[in-house]
A tleap script that builds the chain and sets N, CA, C and O, in Angstrom:
source leaprc.protein.ff14SB
mol = sequence {
  NMET LYS LYS ILE LYS MET GLY GLU LEU THR
  SER ASN LEU THR ILE GLU GLU LYS LYS GLU
  ILE ASN GLU ALA GLU LYS LYS PRO ILE MET
  PHE ASP GLU ASP SER PRO GLU MET THR PRO
  GLU LYS LEU ARG GLN PHE LYS ARG LEU HIE
  GLN GLN ASP GLN ARG ASN LYS GLN THR ILE
  SER LEU ARG VAL SER PRO SER THR LEU ASN
  ILE ALA LYS ALA TYR GLY LYS GLY TYR THR
  SER PHE LEU SER ARG LEU LEU ASP GLU ALA
  ILE LYS ASP GLU SER LEU VAL LYS LYS CYS
  CILE
}
set mol.1.N position { -3.062 4.976 3.391 }
set mol.1.CA position { -4.395 4.491 3.686 }
set mol.1.C position { -5.317 5.691 3.840 }
set mol.1.O position { -5.009 6.619 4.587 }
set mol.2.N position { -6.448 5.678 3.137 }
set mol.2.CA position { -7.369 6.802 3.162 }
set mol.2.C position { -8.228 6.764 4.419 }
set mol.2.O position { -8.818 5.740 4.764 }
set mol.3.N position { -8.280 7.893 5.084 }
set mol.3.CA position { -9.117 8.024 6.277 }
set mol.3.C position { -10.490 8.515 5.834 }
set mol.3.O position { -10.590 9.493 5.093 }
set mol.4.N position { -11.538 7.852 6.278 }
set mol.4.CA position { -12.898 8.251 5.915 }
set mol.4.C position { -13.327 9.397 6.812 }
set mol.4.O position { -13.224 9.313 8.036 }
set mol.5.N position { -13.803 10.458 6.201 }
set mol.5.CA position { -14.272 11.623 6.945 }
set mol.5.C position { -15.761 11.480 7.241 }
set mol.5.O position { -16.473 10.723 6.580 }
set mol.6.N position { -16.206 12.207 8.228 }
set mol.6.CA position { -17.588 12.144 8.679 }
set mol.6.C position { -18.569 12.387 7.532 }
set mol.6.O position { -19.574 11.686 7.417 }
set mol.7.N position { -18.282 13.371 6.689 }
set mol.7.CA position { -19.194 13.718 5.597 }
set mol.7.C position { -19.298 12.660 4.516 }
set mol.7.O position { -20.206 12.717 3.686 }
set mol.8.N position { -18.382 11.690 4.508 }
set mol.8.CA position { -18.384 10.651 3.479 }
set mol.8.C position { -19.287 9.468 3.825 }
set mol.8.O position { -19.518 8.599 2.984 }
set mol.9.N position { -19.791 9.430 5.041 }
set mol.9.CA position { -20.647 8.318 5.448 }
set mol.9.C position { -22.001 8.435 4.757 }
set mol.9.O position { -22.559 9.527 4.650 }
set mol.10.N position { -22.517 7.319 4.296 }
set mol.10.CA position { -23.769 7.350 3.555 }
set mol.10.C position { -24.967 6.864 4.357 }
set mol.10.O position { -26.108 7.125 3.978 }
set mol.11.N position { -24.728 6.169 5.448 }
set mol.11.CA position { -25.854 5.649 6.216 }
set mol.11.C position { -26.436 6.744 7.106 }
set mol.11.O position { -25.775 7.745 7.384 }
set mol.12.N position { -27.659 6.550 7.546 }
set mol.12.CA position { -28.303 7.492 8.456 }
set mol.12.C position { -27.844 7.193 9.868 }
set mol.12.O position { -28.182 6.158 10.443 }
set mol.13.N position { -27.070 8.114 10.417 }
set mol.13.CA position { -26.532 7.925 11.757 }
set mol.13.C position { -27.318 8.744 12.771 }
set mol.13.O position { -27.860 9.804 12.458 }
set mol.14.N position { -27.363 8.229 13.983 }
set mol.14.CA position { -28.000 8.985 15.067 }
set mol.14.C position { -27.028 10.070 15.533 }
set mol.14.O position { -25.843 10.027 15.202 }
set mol.15.N position { -27.516 11.016 16.280 }
set mol.15.CA position { -26.678 12.081 16.819 }
set mol.15.C position { -25.569 11.491 17.689 }
set mol.15.O position { -24.426 11.945 17.639 }
set mol.16.N position { -25.913 10.475 18.488 }
set mol.16.CA position { -24.925 9.830 19.343 }
set mol.16.C position { -23.825 9.158 18.524 }
set mol.16.O position { -22.647 9.244 18.868 }
set mol.17.N position { -24.219 8.487 17.435 }
set mol.17.CA position { -23.232 7.819 16.581 }
set mol.17.C position { -22.307 8.841 15.925 }
set mol.17.O position { -21.099 8.621 15.833 }
set mol.18.N position { -22.873 9.954 15.471 }
set mol.18.CA position { -22.053 11.011 14.865 }
set mol.18.C position { -21.070 11.581 15.881 }
set mol.18.O position { -19.918 11.861 15.549 }
set mol.19.N position { -21.528 11.752 17.121 }
set mol.19.CA position { -20.673 12.279 18.180 }
set mol.19.C position { -19.525 11.303 18.468 }
set mol.19.O position { -18.380 11.720 18.646 }
set mol.20.N position { -19.839 10.004 18.513 }
set mol.20.CA position { -18.807 8.981 18.746 }
set mol.20.C position { -17.757 9.001 17.635 }
set mol.20.O position { -16.559 8.898 17.901 }
set mol.21.N position { -18.208 9.130 16.414 }
set mol.21.CA position { -17.279 9.144 15.276 }
set mol.21.C position { -16.394 10.382 15.338 }
set mol.21.O position { -15.187 10.294 15.113 }
set mol.22.N position { -16.982 11.529 15.639 }
set mol.22.CA position { -16.192 12.762 15.752 }
set mol.22.C position { -15.133 12.643 16.841 }
set mol.22.O position { -14.005 13.100 16.659 }
set mol.23.N position { -15.481 12.041 17.960 }
set mol.23.CA position { -14.522 11.845 19.054 }
set mol.23.C position { -13.435 10.846 18.649 }
set mol.23.O position { -12.261 11.042 18.964 }
set mol.24.N position { -13.824 9.781 17.954 }
set mol.24.CA position { -12.859 8.762 17.531 }
set mol.24.C position { -11.850 9.335 16.544 }
set mol.24.O position { -10.681 8.950 16.560 }
set mol.25.N position { -12.293 10.256 15.680 }
set mol.25.CA position { -11.388 10.864 14.699 }
set mol.25.C position { -10.271 11.653 15.375 }
set mol.25.O position { -9.199 11.824 14.794 }
set mol.26.N position { -10.504 12.129 16.580 }
set mol.26.CA position { -9.518 12.938 17.297 }
set mol.26.C position { -8.463 12.082 17.996 }
set mol.26.O position { -7.405 12.592 18.367 }
set mol.27.N position { -8.733 10.801 18.180 }
set mol.27.CA position { -7.831 9.917 18.904 }
set mol.27.C position { -6.764 9.351 17.965 }
set mol.27.O position { -7.034 9.130 16.784 }
set mol.28.N position { -5.549 9.115 18.483 }
set mol.28.CA position { -4.504 8.524 17.644 }
set mol.28.C position { -4.787 7.040 17.404 }
set mol.28.O position { -5.448 6.379 18.205 }
set mol.29.N position { -4.276 6.542 16.299 }
set mol.29.CA position { -4.409 5.119 15.991 }
set mol.29.C position { -3.352 4.364 16.786 }
set mol.29.O position { -2.174 4.723 16.756 }
set mol.30.N position { -3.764 3.329 17.491 }
set mol.30.CA position { -2.852 2.546 18.317 }
set mol.30.C position { -2.709 1.143 17.712 }
set mol.30.O position { -3.697 0.423 17.565 }
set mol.31.N position { -1.490 0.763 17.367 }
set mol.31.CA position { -1.226 -0.556 16.819 }
set mol.31.C position { -0.658 -1.454 17.911 }
set mol.31.O position { 0.076 -0.986 18.781 }
set mol.32.N position { -0.994 -2.742 17.869 }
set mol.32.CA position { -0.432 -3.710 18.804 }
set mol.32.C position { -0.313 -5.052 18.095 }
set mol.32.O position { -0.542 -5.128 16.888 }
set mol.33.N position { 0.042 -6.110 18.818 }
set mol.33.CA position { 0.252 -7.417 18.169 }
set mol.33.C position { -1.040 -8.004 17.597 }
set mol.33.O position { -0.994 -8.781 16.644 }
set mol.34.N position { -2.178 -7.644 18.164 }
set mol.34.CA position { -3.462 -8.123 17.639 }
set mol.34.C position { -3.952 -7.280 16.471 }
set mol.34.O position { -4.769 -7.737 15.672 }
set mol.35.N position { -3.458 -6.053 16.371 }
set mol.35.CA position { -3.875 -5.136 15.319 }
set mol.35.C position { -2.654 -4.362 14.823 }
set mol.35.O position { -2.497 -3.180 15.130 }
set mol.36.N position { -1.786 -5.035 14.051 }
set mol.36.CA position { -0.556 -4.379 13.601 }
set mol.36.C position { -0.819 -3.399 12.460 }
set mol.36.O position { -1.828 -3.485 11.760 }
set mol.37.N position { 0.108 -2.478 12.298 }
set mol.37.CA position { 0.020 -1.542 11.186 }
set mol.37.C position { 0.226 -2.318 9.885 }
set mol.37.O position { 1.109 -3.172 9.806 }
set mol.38.N position { -0.575 -2.028 8.879 }
set mol.38.CA position { -0.459 -2.707 7.589 }
set mol.38.C position { 0.547 -1.969 6.720 }
set mol.38.O position { 0.273 -0.880 6.216 }
set mol.39.N position { 1.704 -2.570 6.554 }
set mol.39.CA position { 2.731 -2.006 5.685 }
set mol.39.C position { 2.389 -2.351 4.237 }
set mol.39.O position { 1.595 -3.260 3.992 }
set mol.40.N position { 2.978 -1.638 3.278 }
set mol.40.CA position { 2.721 -1.988 1.866 }
set mol.40.C position { 3.018 -3.455 1.558 }
set mol.40.O position { 2.292 -4.079 0.785 }
set mol.41.N position { 4.079 -4.014 2.153 }
set mol.41.CA position { 4.419 -5.423 1.914 }
set mol.41.C position { 3.335 -6.349 2.461 }
set mol.41.O position { 2.958 -7.316 1.800 }
set mol.42.N position { 2.835 -6.065 3.655 }
set mol.42.CA position { 1.768 -6.889 4.235 }
set mol.42.C position { 0.505 -6.812 3.385 }
set mol.42.O position { -0.186 -7.815 3.208 }
set mol.43.N position { 0.201 -5.629 2.858 }
set mol.43.CA position { -0.983 -5.489 1.996 }
set mol.43.C position { -0.824 -6.293 0.713 }
set mol.43.O position { -1.777 -6.919 0.248 }
set mol.44.N position { 0.387 -6.280 0.135 }
set mol.44.CA position { 0.617 -7.070 -1.086 }
set mol.44.C position { 0.434 -8.554 -0.804 }
set mol.44.O position { -0.151 -9.271 -1.616 }
set mol.45.N position { 0.928 -9.024 0.342 }
set mol.45.CA position { 0.771 -10.433 0.701 }
set mol.45.C position { -0.696 -10.777 0.879 }
set mol.45.O position { -1.139 -11.837 0.436 }
set mol.46.N position { -1.448 -9.912 1.512 }
set mol.46.CA position { -2.879 -10.133 1.712 }
set mol.46.C position { -3.591 -10.230 0.376 }
set mol.46.O position { -4.420 -11.118 0.181 }
set mol.47.N position { -3.281 -9.335 -0.541 }
set mol.47.CA position { -3.928 -9.348 -1.848 }
set mol.47.C position { -3.602 -10.641 -2.600 }
set mol.47.O position { -4.473 -11.220 -3.250 }
set mol.48.N position { -2.345 -11.092 -2.510 }
set mol.48.CA position { -1.974 -12.329 -3.209 }
set mol.48.C position { -2.730 -13.519 -2.641 }
set mol.48.O position { -3.213 -14.355 -3.405 }
set mol.49.N position { -2.844 -13.616 -1.338 }
set mol.49.CA position { -3.572 -14.730 -0.737 }
set mol.49.C position { -5.037 -14.693 -1.139 }
set mol.49.O position { -5.636 -15.726 -1.437 }
set mol.50.N position { -5.602 -13.508 -1.145 }
set mol.50.CA position { -7.006 -13.350 -1.508 }
set mol.50.C position { -7.245 -13.783 -2.948 }
set mol.50.O position { -8.275 -14.385 -3.251 }
set mol.51.N position { -6.323 -13.491 -3.819 }
set mol.51.CA position { -6.530 -13.765 -5.235 }
set mol.51.C position { -6.170 -15.189 -5.644 }
set mol.51.O position { -6.414 -15.568 -6.790 }
set mol.52.N position { -5.605 -15.979 -4.757 }
set mol.52.CA position { -5.278 -17.350 -5.122 }
set mol.52.C position { -6.536 -18.142 -5.452 }
set mol.52.O position { -6.474 -19.109 -6.212 }
set mol.53.N position { -7.673 -17.748 -4.894 }
set mol.53.CA position { -8.927 -18.431 -5.175 }
set mol.53.C position { -9.473 -18.072 -6.555 }
set mol.53.O position { -10.370 -18.744 -7.064 }
set mol.54.N position { -8.939 -17.024 -7.153 }
set mol.54.CA position { -9.468 -16.529 -8.421 }
set mol.54.C position { -8.506 -16.816 -9.565 }
set mol.54.O position { -8.291 -15.950 -10.414 }
set mol.55.N position { -7.933 -17.990 -9.607 }
set mol.55.CA position { -6.933 -18.325 -10.615 }
set mol.55.C position { -7.579 -18.931 -11.862 }
set mol.55.O position { -7.309 -20.078 -12.217 }
set mol.56.N position { -8.412 -18.168 -12.501 }
set mol.56.CA position { -9.037 -18.630 -13.736 }
set mol.56.C position { -8.537 -17.791 -14.906 }
set mol.56.O position { -9.295 -17.479 -15.825 }
set mol.57.N position { -7.262 -17.430 -14.867 }
set mol.57.CA position { -6.674 -16.584 -15.895 }
set mol.57.C position { -5.934 -17.433 -16.912 }
set mol.57.O position { -5.484 -18.542 -16.624 }
set mol.58.N position { -5.823 -16.879 -18.109 }
set mol.58.CA position { -5.081 -17.555 -19.162 }
set mol.58.C position { -3.668 -17.002 -19.230 }
set mol.58.O position { -3.442 -15.821 -18.963 }
set mol.59.N position { -2.723 -17.854 -19.585 }
set mol.59.CA position { -1.341 -17.436 -19.740 }
set mol.59.C position { -1.110 -17.014 -21.181 }
set mol.59.O position { -1.486 -17.721 -22.115 }
set mol.60.N position { -0.479 -15.843 -21.352 }
set mol.60.CA position { -0.147 -15.346 -22.685 }
set mol.60.C position { 1.277 -14.819 -22.675 }
set mol.60.O position { 1.866 -14.614 -21.613 }
set mol.61.N position { 1.824 -14.602 -23.858 }
set mol.61.CA position { 3.113 -13.911 -23.989 }
set mol.61.C position { 2.801 -12.487 -24.413 }
set mol.61.O position { 1.932 -12.245 -25.251 }
set mol.62.N position { 3.522 -11.558 -23.820 }
set mol.62.CA position { 3.257 -10.149 -24.091 }
set mol.62.C position { 4.588 -9.412 -24.124 }
set mol.62.O position { 5.431 -9.612 -23.249 }
set mol.63.N position { 4.782 -8.569 -25.120 }
set mol.63.CA position { 6.010 -7.787 -25.208 }
set mol.63.C position { 5.765 -6.415 -24.588 }
set mol.63.O position { 4.801 -5.727 -24.926 }
set mol.64.N position { 6.650 -6.034 -23.680 }
set mol.64.CA position { 6.587 -4.701 -23.067 }
set mol.64.C position { 7.973 -4.077 -23.147 }
set mol.64.O position { 8.975 -4.782 -23.264 }
set mol.65.N position { 8.022 -2.767 -23.085 }
set mol.65.CA position { 9.308 -2.070 -23.159 }
set mol.65.C position { 10.123 -2.355 -21.903 }
set mol.65.O position { 9.559 -2.634 -20.845 }
set mol.66.N position { 11.443 -2.285 -22.017 }
set mol.66.CA position { 12.294 -2.502 -20.840 }
set mol.66.C position { 11.963 -1.533 -19.700 }
set mol.66.O position { 11.988 -1.923 -18.533 }
set mol.67.N position { 11.655 -0.282 -20.026 }
set mol.67.CA position { 11.354 0.688 -18.964 }
set mol.67.C position { 10.067 0.318 -18.236 }
set mol.67.O position { 9.985 0.449 -17.014 }
set mol.68.N position { 9.061 -0.143 -18.978 }
set mol.68.CA position { 7.809 -0.565 -18.349 }
set mol.68.C position { 8.041 -1.767 -17.442 }
set mol.68.O position { 7.513 -1.828 -16.332 }
set mol.69.N position { 8.823 -2.710 -17.917 }
set mol.69.CA position { 9.116 -3.898 -17.121 }
set mol.69.C position { 9.882 -3.534 -15.847 }
set mol.69.O position { 9.613 -4.085 -14.780 }
set mol.70.N position { 10.827 -2.613 -15.961 }
set mol.70.CA position { 11.594 -2.191 -14.782 }
set mol.70.C position { 10.700 -1.506 -13.751 }
set mol.70.O position { 10.854 -1.726 -12.550 }
set mol.71.N position { 9.774 -0.682 -14.215 }
set mol.71.CA position { 8.845 -0.016 -13.300 }
set mol.71.C position { 7.977 -1.055 -12.593 }
set mol.71.O position { 7.784 -0.985 -11.379 }
set mol.72.N position { 7.456 -2.019 -13.354 }
set mol.72.CA position { 6.610 -3.062 -12.762 }
set mol.72.C position { 7.392 -3.897 -11.755 }
set mol.72.O position { 6.889 -4.193 -10.672 }
set mol.73.N position { 8.619 -4.278 -12.103 }
set mol.73.CA position { 9.431 -5.087 -11.205 }
set mol.73.C position { 9.792 -4.345 -9.924 }
set mol.73.O position { 10.019 -4.964 -8.884 }
set mol.74.N position { 9.844 -3.021 -10.002 }
set mol.74.CA position { 10.160 -2.216 -8.820 }
set mol.74.C position { 9.089 -2.359 -7.735 }
set mol.74.O position { 9.350 -2.074 -6.567 }
set mol.75.N position { 7.886 -2.798 -8.117 }
set mol.75.CA position { 6.829 -3.021 -7.133 }
set mol.75.C position { 7.050 -4.310 -6.345 }
set mol.75.O position { 6.350 -4.570 -5.366 }
set mol.76.N position { 8.012 -5.107 -6.767 }
set mol.76.CA position { 8.384 -6.290 -6.003 }
set mol.76.C position { 7.700 -7.558 -6.468 }
set mol.76.O position { 7.091 -7.619 -7.537 }
set mol.77.N position { 7.826 -8.577 -5.614 }
set mol.77.CA position { 7.272 -9.893 -5.906 }
set mol.77.C position { 5.781 -9.767 -6.224 }
set mol.77.O position { 5.056 -9.028 -5.558 }
set mol.78.N position { 5.341 -10.484 -7.230 }
set mol.78.CA position { 3.937 -10.417 -7.630 }
set mol.78.C position { 3.670 -9.360 -8.683 }
set mol.78.O position { 2.518 -9.002 -8.929 }
set mol.79.N position { 4.733 -8.854 -9.312 }
set mol.79.CA position { 4.531 -7.776 -10.283 }
set mol.79.C position { 3.715 -8.234 -11.497 }
set mol.79.O position { 3.037 -7.414 -12.114 }
set mol.80.N position { 3.764 -9.514 -11.851 }
set mol.80.CA position { 2.957 -9.958 -12.991 }
set mol.80.C position { 1.469 -9.924 -12.653 }
set mol.80.O position { 0.647 -9.597 -13.509 }
set mol.81.N position { 1.121 -10.258 -11.423 }
set mol.81.CA position { -0.279 -10.141 -11.002 }
set mol.81.C position { -0.700 -8.689 -10.964 }
set mol.81.O position { -1.824 -8.345 -11.329 }
set mol.82.N position { 0.215 -7.834 -10.518 }
set mol.82.CA position { -0.039 -6.393 -10.520 }
set mol.82.C position { -0.321 -5.920 -11.944 }
set mol.82.O position { -1.277 -5.179 -12.172 }
set mol.83.N position { 0.513 -6.346 -12.910 }
set mol.83.CA position { 0.293 -5.953 -14.305 }
set mol.83.C position { -1.040 -6.468 -14.827 }
set mol.83.O position { -1.714 -5.782 -15.594 }
set mol.84.N position { -1.421 -7.666 -14.419 }
set mol.84.CA position { -2.698 -8.226 -14.844 }
set mol.84.C position { -3.860 -7.380 -14.322 }
set mol.84.O position { -4.792 -7.070 -15.063 }
set mol.85.N position { -3.796 -7.009 -13.032 }
set mol.85.CA position { -4.855 -6.171 -12.452 }
set mol.85.C position { -4.888 -4.794 -13.100 }
set mol.85.O position { -5.959 -4.236 -13.341 }
set mol.86.N position { -3.700 -4.250 -13.382 }
set mol.86.CA position { -3.612 -2.948 -14.038 }
set mol.86.C position { -4.255 -2.998 -15.428 }
set mol.86.O position { -5.002 -2.096 -15.807 }
set mol.87.N position { -3.961 -4.038 -16.166 }
set mol.87.CA position { -4.556 -4.214 -17.496 }
set mol.87.C position { -6.064 -4.415 -17.396 }
set mol.87.O position { -6.815 -3.880 -18.212 }
set mol.88.N position { -6.514 -5.185 -16.401 }
set mol.88.CA position { -7.951 -5.391 -16.190 }
set mol.88.C position { -8.669 -4.055 -16.014 }
set mol.88.O position { -9.745 -3.846 -16.575 }
set mol.89.N position { -8.077 -3.158 -15.237 }
set mol.89.CA position { -8.689 -1.851 -14.986 }
set mol.89.C position { -8.575 -0.937 -16.205 }
set mol.89.O position { -9.529 -0.242 -16.554 }
set mol.90.N position { -7.410 -0.938 -16.850 }
set mol.90.CA position { -7.183 -0.049 -17.994 }
set mol.90.C position { -8.096 -0.394 -19.169 }
set mol.90.O position { -8.568 0.506 -19.864 }
set mol.91.N position { -8.348 -1.673 -19.398 }
set mol.91.CA position { -9.153 -2.095 -20.548 }
set mol.91.C position { -10.606 -1.642 -20.419 }
set mol.91.O position { -11.329 -1.567 -21.413 }
set mol.92.N position { -11.030 -1.341 -19.197 }
set mol.92.CA position { -12.397 -0.866 -18.953 }
set mol.92.C position { -12.553 0.624 -19.253 }
set mol.92.O position { -13.676 1.118 -19.364 }
set mol.93.N position { -11.435 1.344 -19.385 }
set mol.93.CA position { -11.449 2.786 -19.629 }
set mol.93.C position { -11.440 3.036 -21.141 }
set mol.93.O position { -10.392 2.964 -21.783 }
set mol.94.N position { -12.608 3.327 -21.696 }
set mol.94.CA position { -12.757 3.445 -23.147 }
set mol.94.C position { -11.855 4.523 -23.739 }
set mol.94.O position { -11.285 4.329 -24.812 }
set mol.95.N position { -11.721 5.657 -23.051 }
set mol.95.CA position { -10.867 6.729 -23.579 }
set mol.95.C position { -9.403 6.307 -23.597 }
set mol.95.O position { -8.674 6.665 -24.522 }
set mol.96.N position { -8.966 5.564 -22.610 }
set mol.96.CA position { -7.589 5.071 -22.576 }
set mol.96.C position { -7.367 4.044 -23.684 }
set mol.96.O position { -6.326 4.051 -24.343 }
set mol.97.N position { -8.331 3.173 -23.886 }
set mol.97.CA position { -8.220 2.170 -24.956 }
set mol.97.C position { -8.098 2.860 -26.310 }
set mol.97.O position { -7.243 2.497 -27.118 }
set mol.98.N position { -8.955 3.859 -26.563 }
set mol.98.CA position { -8.906 4.583 -27.839 }
set mol.98.C position { -7.565 5.278 -28.017 }
set mol.98.O position { -7.027 5.324 -29.123 }
set mol.99.N position { -7.026 5.815 -26.934 }
set mol.99.CA position { -5.737 6.517 -26.994 }
set mol.99.C position { -4.610 5.556 -27.367 }
set mol.99.O position { -3.653 5.953 -28.031 }
set mol.100.N position { -4.715 4.315 -26.951 }
set mol.100.CA position { -3.635 3.344 -27.167 }
set mol.100.C position { -3.763 2.532 -28.454 }
set mol.100.O position { -2.817 1.847 -28.843 }
set mol.101.N position { -4.892 2.598 -29.105 }
set mol.101.CA position { -5.072 1.813 -30.339 }
set mol.101.C position { -4.300 2.431 -31.494 }
set mol.101.O position { -4.334 1.908 -32.608 }
savepdb mol mol.pdb
quit
């Protein structure tokens, strides 16, 4: 999980707000039952629940190499949705598309 640094903030903060943020950065993160640590598995479950509302995708057949399939399956349950999101992002990268044509 990426920690946001003070210099990355884009809003205009007051001196007091900047001081509070600097002090907060020095404190350890405390997890409890109301605010548990998000493990990779919990994040995957959250993403799947979030995307259930966006089920307007078409089903297709696609051939992939065994090694690619094994890598995707290693990410666990939901690997087909992962591949769909990966393809969605890759298709937007014109240089990558040209490289693969």
